[in-house]
C-alpha positions as CSV (number, residue, x, y, z in Angstrom):
1,M,0.0,0.0,0.0
2,T,1.2,3.5,-0.8
3,A,2.7,5.4,2.1
4,F,0.3,7.9,3.5
5,D,2.8,10.7,2.9
6,E,2.1,10.5,-0.8
7,Y,-1.4,11.9,-0.2
8,L,-0.3,15.0,1.7
9,K,-0.4,17.1,-1.5
10,H,-2.7,19.9,-2.5
11,G,-5.9,18.7,-4.1
12,R,-5.8,15.1,-3.0
13,K,-9.1,13.8,-1.7
14,G,-9.7,11.7,1.4
15,H,-12.6,10.4,3.5
16,L,-12.5,10.1,7.3
17,I,-14.8,7.6,9.0
18,G,-15.7,8.7,12.5
19,I,-14.7,12.3,11.6
20,G,-16.2,13.8,14.7
21,G,-13.9,11.8,17.0
22,V,-11.5,13.3,19.5
23,S,-8.5,12.8,17.3
24,M,-10.2,12.5,13.9
25,A,-11.7,16.0,13.9
26,P,-8.3,17.7,14.3
27,L,-6.9,15.3,11.7
28,A,-9.5,16.5,9.3
29,E,-8.8,20.1,10.2
30,V,-5.0,19.6,9.6
31,L,-5.5,17.8,6.3
32,A,-8.0,20.3,5.0
33,G,-5.7,23.1,6.1
34,T,-2.9,21.5,4.0
35,G,-5.1,21.9,0.9
36,L,-6.6,18.4,0.7
37,V,-10.3,17.9,-0.1
38,I,-11.8,16.1,2.9
39,T,-15.1,14.4,3.4
40,G,-16.2,12.3,6.4
41,S,-18.9,10.5,8.2
42,D,-20.1,10.2,11.7
43,M,-23.0,8.8,13.6
44,N,-23.9,12.0,15.3
45,H,-23.9,15.8,14.9
46,S,-21.6,17.5,17.3
47,D,-19.7,20.8,17.8
48,K,-16.7,19.2,16.1
49,T,-18.6,18.2,12.9
50,A,-20.3,21.6,12.8
51,H,-16.9,23.3,12.9
52,L,-15.6,21.1,10.1
53,E,-18.7,21.9,8.0
54,E,-18.0,25.6,8.5
55,M,-14.5,24.9,7.1
56,G,-16.1,23.4,4.0
57,V,-15.7,19.8,4.9
58,R,-18.6,17.7,3.7
59,V,-19.9,15.5,6.6
60,Y,-22.3,12.6,6.1
61,Y,-24.3,11.4,9.1
62,G,-24.6,7.6,9.4
63,H,-22.4,5.0,7.7
64,R,-23.4,4.1,4.1
65,P,-21.5,2.8,1.1
66,E,-22.5,5.9,-1.0
67,N,-20.6,8.2,1.4
68,I,-17.5,7.1,-0.4
69,E,-17.5,9.4,-3.3
70,P,-16.1,8.0,-6.6
71,D,-13.1,10.3,-6.8
72,T,-12.0,9.5,-3.2
73,Q,-8.3,8.6,-3.2
74,F,-7.8,7.4,0.4
75,V,-9.8,6.5,3.6
76,V,-8.8,6.9,7.2
77,R,-10.7,5.2,10.0
78,T,-10.7,5.2,13.8
79,A,-9.9,2.1,15.8
80,A,-13.6,1.6,16.5
81,V,-14.4,1.2,12.8
82,H,-14.0,-2.4,11.7
83,D,-13.8,-4.2,8.3
84,E,-17.5,-4.9,8.2
85,N,-18.3,-1.2,8.2
86,P,-20.2,-0.5,4.9
87,E,-17.9,2.4,4.0
88,I,-14.8,0.2,4.6
89,V,-16.4,-2.6,2.5
90,R,-17.1,-0.1,-0.3
91,A,-13.6,1.3,-0.2
92,H,-12.2,-2.2,-0.6
93,E,-14.5,-2.8,-3.5
94,L,-13.3,0.3,-5.2
95,G,-9.6,-0.5,-4.5
96,I,-9.2,2.7,-2.3
97,P,-6.5,2.2,0.3
98,V,-7.7,2.4,4.0
99,Y,-5.3,3.8,6.6
100,E,-5.4,3.8,10.4
101,R,-5.7,7.2,12.2
102,A,-2.2,6.8,13.7
103,Q,-0.7,6.3,10.2
104,A,-2.1,9.6,9.1
105,W,-0.8,11.5,12.2
106,G,2.6,9.8,11.8
107,A,2.9,11.1,8.2
108,I,1.8,14.6,9.3
109,M,4.3,14.9,12.0
110,K,7.2,14.4,9.6
111,D,6.5,17.9,8.3
112,Y,7.3,19.4,11.7
113,K,10.8,20.2,12.9
114,N,9.9,19.0,16.4
115,A,7.5,16.1,17.1
116,L,6.9,15.6,20.8
117,C,5.2,12.3,21.6
118,I,4.0,11.7,25.2
119,S,3.7,8.0,26.1
120,G,3.1,5.9,29.2
121,T,0.5,3.8,30.9
122,H,-0.6,6.8,33.1
123,G,-0.3,10.5,32.9
124,K,-0.3,11.0,29.1
125,T,-3.2,13.5,28.9
126,T,-2.0,15.6,31.9
127,T,1.6,15.8,30.7
128,T,0.6,16.6,27.1
129,S,-1.6,19.3,28.5
130,M,1.3,20.7,30.6
131,C,3.5,20.8,27.6
132,T,0.8,22.6,25.7
133,H,0.5,25.3,28.4
134,I,4.3,25.8,28.4
135,L,4.6,26.0,24.6
136,M,1.7,28.5,24.6
137,A,3.4,30.5,27.2
138,A,6.6,30.4,25.1
139,E,4.5,31.6,22.1
140,K,5.6,28.6,20.0
141,D,2.1,28.3,18.3
142,P,2.1,24.5,18.5
143,T,-0.1,21.9,16.9
144,V,-1.6,19.7,19.6
145,M,-3.5,16.4,19.9
146,I,-4.7,15.5,23.4
147,G,-6.9,12.6,24.4
148,G,-9.1,14.9,26.5
149,T,-10.4,18.4,26.7
150,L,-8.1,21.2,27.8
151,P,-9.8,24.4,29.0
152,I,-7.2,26.7,27.5
153,L,-8.0,25.3,24.1
154,Q,-11.7,24.7,24.7
155,A,-11.0,21.4,22.8
156,G,-8.7,18.5,22.8
157,H,-6.6,19.8,19.9
158,R,-5.1,22.9,18.4
159,V,-3.9,23.5,14.9
160,G,-1.0,26.0,15.0
161,R,1.5,27.4,12.6
162,G,4.7,26.8,14.6
163,D,7.3,24.1,13.9
164,T,6.3,21.9,16.9
165,I,3.6,19.2,17.1
166,V,2.7,17.6,20.4
167,L,0.7,14.3,20.5
168,E,-0.5,12.0,23.2
169,S,0.8,8.7,22.1
170,C,-0.9,5.4,23.0
171,E,0.6,1.9,23.0
172,Y,-2.6,0.1,22.5
173,Y,-2.4,-1.9,19.2
174,D,1.1,-0.5,18.9
175,S,-0.4,2.6,17.5
176,F,2.5,4.9,18.6
177,L,4.8,2.8,16.4
178,N,3.3,4.7,13.5
179,F,4.7,8.0,14.8
180,F,8.0,9.7,14.1
181,P,8.9,11.5,17.3
182,T,12.0,13.7,17.6
183,I,11.3,13.7,21.4
184,A,9.8,10.5,22.9
185,V,8.6,10.8,26.5
186,V,8.1,7.5,28.5
187,L,6.3,8.4,31.7
188,N,5.9,4.8,33.1
189,I,5.2,1.3,31.9
190,E,2.8,-1.1,33.6
191,A,0.8,-4.2,32.5
192,D,-2.3,-2.9,30.6
193,H,-4.2,-3.6,27.4
194,L,-3.6,-7.3,28.0
195,D,-6.3,-8.2,25.4
196,Y,-3.7,-7.1,22.8
197,F,-0.4,-7.6,24.6
198,T,-0.9,-11.3,25.2
199,G,2.8,-11.6,26.1
200,G,2.2,-9.5,29.2
201,L,4.6,-6.9,30.6
202,P,7.7,-8.1,28.5
203,A,5.6,-7.5,25.3
204,I,4.6,-4.1,26.5
205,Q,8.1,-3.1,27.3
206,A,9.3,-4.3,23.9
207,S,6.7,-2.0,22.3
208,F,7.8,1.0,24.3
209,R,11.5,0.2,23.4
210,K,10.6,0.3,19.7
211,F,8.8,3.6,20.2
212,A,11.8,5.1,22.0
213,A,14.1,3.8,19.3
214,S,12.1,5.6,16.6
215,V,13.6,8.9,17.5
216,P,16.4,9.9,15.1
217,A,19.8,8.6,16.2
218,D,21.5,12.0,15.4
219,R,19.2,14.5,17.1
220,G,16.4,12.5,18.8
221,V,15.9,12.5,22.6
222,V,14.1,10.0,24.9
223,V,12.8,11.5,28.1
224,A,12.4,8.7,30.7
225,N,11.2,8.2,34.3
226,L,14.3,7.2,36.2
227,E,12.2,5.9,39.2
228,D,10.1,3.6,37.1
229,K,12.0,0.2,36.9
230,N,9.9,-1.1,34.0
231,T,10.7,2.0,31.9
232,M,14.4,1.9,32.6
233,D,14.6,-1.9,32.0
234,A,12.8,-1.4,28.7
235,L,15.3,1.3,27.6
236,A,18.5,-0.4,29.0
237,G,21.3,-0.2,26.4
238,L,19.3,1.8,23.9
239,D,21.5,3.7,21.5
240,R,19.7,7.1,21.9
241,K,20.2,10.2,24.0
242,I,18.2,9.6,27.2
243,V,17.3,12.4,29.6
244,T,15.8,11.3,32.9
245,F,13.4,12.9,35.4
246,G,12.3,11.9,38.9
247,L,12.3,12.7,42.5
248,T,15.8,11.6,43.1
249,D,19.1,13.5,42.8
250,E,20.3,11.0,40.2
251,A,17.8,12.2,37.7
252,D,18.7,14.9,35.2
253,V,15.6,16.9,36.0
254,T,14.3,16.7,39.6
255,A,12.2,18.6,42.2
256,K,13.3,19.9,45.6
257,N,11.6,21.7,48.4
258,I,8.2,20.2,47.6
259,R,5.3,21.7,49.6
260,F,1.6,20.9,49.4
261,S,-1.2,23.2,50.4
262,G,-4.6,21.7,49.6
263,A,-4.7,20.9,45.9
264,R,-1.7,23.2,45.2
265,S,2.0,22.3,45.3
266,T,5.1,24.4,45.0
267,F,8.6,23.1,44.3
268,D,11.9,24.0,42.8
269,I,13.0,22.4,39.5
270,Y,16.7,21.5,39.3
271,V,18.4,20.5,36.1
272,H,21.8,18.7,36.4
273,G,22.0,19.9,40.0
274,R,21.4,23.5,39.3
275,L,18.2,25.5,40.0
276,F,16.2,26.0,36.8
277,T,13.0,27.6,38.1
278,D,10.5,27.5,40.9
279,A,7.1,26.1,40.0
280,T,3.5,26.1,41.3
281,L,0.9,23.5,40.3
282,H,-2.8,23.8,40.9
283,V,-3.5,20.1,40.5
284,P,-3.0,17.8,43.5
285,G,-0.6,14.8,44.1
286,I,3.0,13.9,43.9
287,H,2.3,12.1,40.6
288,N,1.5,15.5,39.0
289,V,4.9,16.8,40.3
290,R,6.5,14.0,38.3
291,N,4.4,14.8,35.3
292,A,5.6,18.4,35.5
293,L,9.2,17.2,35.6
294,A,8.6,15.1,32.5
295,A,7.1,18.1,30.7
296,T,10.1,20.3,31.8
297,A,12.6,17.7,30.6
298,A,10.9,17.6,27.2
299,M,10.8,21.5,27.0
300,L,14.5,21.6,27.7
301,Q,15.1,19.8,24.4
302,L,13.2,22.7,22.7
303,D,15.2,25.4,24.5
304,I,12.2,26.7,26.3
305,T,13.0,29.3,28.9
306,P,12.6,28.8,32.6
307,T,10.0,31.7,32.7
308,A,7.8,29.9,30.1
309,V,8.0,26.7,32.1
310,K,7.1,28.5,35.3
311,Y,4.1,30.4,33.9
312,G,3.0,27.5,31.7
313,L,2.8,25.2,34.7
314,A,1.2,27.8,36.9
315,G,-1.6,28.3,34.3
316,F,-2.5,24.6,34.1
317,N,-5.6,23.8,36.2
318,G,-6.1,20.3,34.9
319,A,-7.5,18.7,31.8
320,G,-11.1,17.5,31.4
321,R,-11.9,14.4,33.4
322,R,-8.5,14.6,35.3
323,F,-9.5,15.4,38.9
324,E,-12.1,17.7,37.5
325,Y,-14.3,19.6,40.0
326,K,-18.0,19.2,39.1
327,G,-19.7,21.0,42.0
328,K,-21.3,20.3,45.4
329,Y,-24.1,18.1,46.7
330,N,-25.3,18.5,50.3
331,G,-22.0,20.1,51.3
332,A,-19.9,17.4,49.7
333,D,-17.4,18.2,46.9
334,V,-17.9,16.2,43.7
335,Y,-15.0,15.4,41.5
336,D,-14.5,13.3,38.4
337,D,-11.4,11.4,37.2
338,Y,-10.5,9.2,34.2
339,A,-8.4,6.7,36.2
340,H,-9.1,3.2,34.9
341,H,-6.0,1.2,35.9
342,P,-5.0,0.3,39.4
343,G,-1.9,2.5,39.2
344,E,-4.0,5.5,38.3
345,L,-6.4,4.7,41.0
346,K,-3.6,4.7,43.5
347,A,-2.2,8.0,42.3
348,T,-5.7,9.6,42.5
349,I,-6.5,8.3,46.0
350,D,-3.0,9.2,47.2
351,A,-3.6,12.8,46.1
352,V,-7.1,12.9,47.8
353,E,-5.6,11.7,51.1
354,Q,-3.6,14.9,51.3
355,L,-6.6,17.2,51.0
356,G,-8.1,16.8,54.4
357,Y,-11.7,15.6,53.7
358,K,-13.6,13.9,56.5
359,R,-14.6,11.0,54.2
360,T,-13.6,9.8,50.8
361,I,-16.4,8.3,48.7
362,V,-15.4,6.6,45.5
363,V,-17.8,5.6,42.7
364,F,-15.8,3.3,40.4
365,Q,-16.8,2.0,37.0
366,P,-14.3,-0.6,35.7
367,H,-13.4,-0.2,32.0
368,T,-13.5,-3.4,29.8
369,Y,-14.0,-7.0,31.0
370,S,-10.5,-8.1,30.1
371,R,-8.8,-5.3,32.1
372,T,-11.0,-6.0,35.1
373,A,-10.2,-9.7,35.1
374,A,-6.5,-9.3,34.4
375,L,-5.9,-6.8,37.2
376,F,-8.7,-7.9,39.5
377,D,-6.7,-8.2,42.7
378,D,-5.0,-4.8,42.1
379,F,-8.3,-3.1,41.7
380,V,-9.6,-4.7,45.0
381,E,-6.4,-3.5,46.8
382,Q,-7.0,0.1,45.8
383,L,-10.7,0.2,46.2
384,K,-10.4,-1.0,49.8
385,R,-8.8,2.4,50.6
386,P,-11.7,4.9,50.5
387,D,-14.1,5.2,53.4
388,V,-16.9,4.0,51.1
389,T,-16.7,2.4,47.6
390,Y,-19.5,2.2,45.2
391,L,-19.2,-0.1,42.1
392,A,-21.0,0.6,38.9
393,E,-21.3,-2.2,36.3
394,I,-18.3,-2.7,34.0
395,Y,-18.2,-0.3,31.0
396,A,-17.9,-2.7,28.0
397,A,-16.3,-0.3,25.5
398,R,-15.2,-2.5,22.6
399,E,-15.7,-5.8,24.3
400,Q,-18.3,-8.6,24.8
401,N,-18.5,-10.2,28.3
402,T,-17.1,-13.6,27.3
403,I,-15.5,-13.9,30.7
404,G,-18.6,-13.7,32.8
405,I,-17.3,-11.0,35.1
406,S,-19.1,-8.3,36.9
407,S,-18.3,-5.3,39.2
408,R,-20.3,-7.2,41.8
409,D,-17.3,-9.6,42.0
410,I,-15.1,-6.7,43.2
411,A,-17.7,-5.5,45.6
412,V,-18.0,-8.8,47.5
413,K,-14.2,-8.6,48.2
414,I,-14.4,-5.2,50.0
415,N,-16.1,-4.7,53.3
416,G,-18.9,-2.2,53.1
417,A,-18.6,-1.8,49.3
418,K,-21.9,-1.2,47.5
419,F,-22.7,-2.5,44.0
420,F,-25.7,-1.2,42.1
421,P,-26.5,-2.3,38.5
422,T,-27.9,1.1,37.5
423,F,-26.8,4.7,37.8
424,D,-30.2,5.6,39.1
425,E,-29.7,3.4,42.2
426,I,-26.2,4.8,42.8
427,V,-27.4,8.4,42.6
428,A,-30.3,7.6,45.0
429,D,-28.0,6.0,47.6
430,L,-25.5,8.8,47.3
431,K,-28.1,11.4,48.0
432,K,-28.9,9.7,51.3
433,Y,-25.3,9.2,52.2
434,A,-23.4,12.4,51.2
435,Q,-22.5,14.8,54.0
436,P,-20.6,18.1,54.4
437,G,-16.9,17.5,54.5
438,D,-17.1,14.5,52.1
439,I,-15.4,14.2,48.7
440,I,-17.3,12.2,46.2
441,L,-15.1,10.9,43.3
442,T,-16.6,9.4,40.2
443,I,-13.8,7.4,38.6
444,G,-13.4,5.5,35.4
445,A,-13.0,5.9,31.6
446,G,-16.6,5.2,30.7
447,D,-19.7,7.3,31.4
448,V,-19.5,7.2,35.3
449,Y,-19.1,11.0,35.2
450,K,-22.8,11.3,34.6
451,I,-23.4,10.2,38.2
452,G,-21.6,13.2,39.6
453,E,-23.2,15.5,37.1
454,R,-26.7,14.3,38.1
455,L,-25.9,14.7,41.8
456,V,-24.8,18.3,41.3
457,E,-27.8,19.1,39.1
458,Q,-30.1,17.9,41.8
459,A,-28.4,19.8,44.6
């Protein structure tokens, strides 16, 4: 199949299936801005599709064979679009090449002098967002692709005119191996996506090593978490420049004099043992200090000034669904977080423990049957920690429940845990239970955030 790069020419015509998606909409915008003729399809109208239509992109609603116009030269699909999709079937009938979304983004990033790709099992969205804030403070006019909404952008993406592109880079299905980073950040590596990585942690580490090795040997840089053994083992002996970060003096970029006050932290950033800048974060937890160090280490490779780092970090108040404040119910603070892996749960609960609430109430919705089964004991260990844990039923996402597992199985392992099969029942019970001084956290990558929003609406 022809390399996607060949289609990045003025006047070429492409069709994007799932064009309203979180990374497909900005892809369409970038391609159209390059001078390509873009059409697309999506199941639903949205602000993203409306914006694309205002740009002149033709958007079809619903998936039908006739959406593939006869002069279409290539098709790009999201991971959720499978071969039986009628538009994919039609493209194959017409001999039109079909590309994955990551292949298109990988080809695009070749046109940028600096391609910053943020990877890791946890922290990708937050660290990508921090880098975006810093680059905006430095007036670098970056192009950005984030897996969540960032308030400063009022979106999850930004199409800039500078020479730097920043992308959140996911290991699932080895998608980040389609990228061409000049700076590859590895925040951490843990066992996850075991439905794809059937070889377990060694297979995941091998994938991250290939990703890190994809930076150019002459000018590429790998930014790595020195305190994460899985990361450093994966990168051992790699013939690339490696810059480390961590809360240890051995790291190239570290933090000292860390002080917490509620959700705020202040600290000094040191580079190679010398003070670089002082910093203030308005998001809680030591894990976010580490994320800030990773962002700083990446910015150093772009010669970003200490002042831009300082003000960029200070202006970051969190990304959507990353410890996002939703409001109050009966005097209790309601927050939402995207954590869907035991390591992320631990980081979120660790951060909450520093905030001084009387009780911590967690409403957790596991994400996918395979992850719940593979990491079952680790989920139980973390969900024992809150004062009260509610379990919503597992969010299926792309899967069928061939395992026969339920959130009820987790609840029976935790004293006092409450399982309800419907959101209505959880909301009703929370309304009876919430008190002033509580924090209520809805946690998970599915639609559990709706529970907190309904509570706040009924306050």
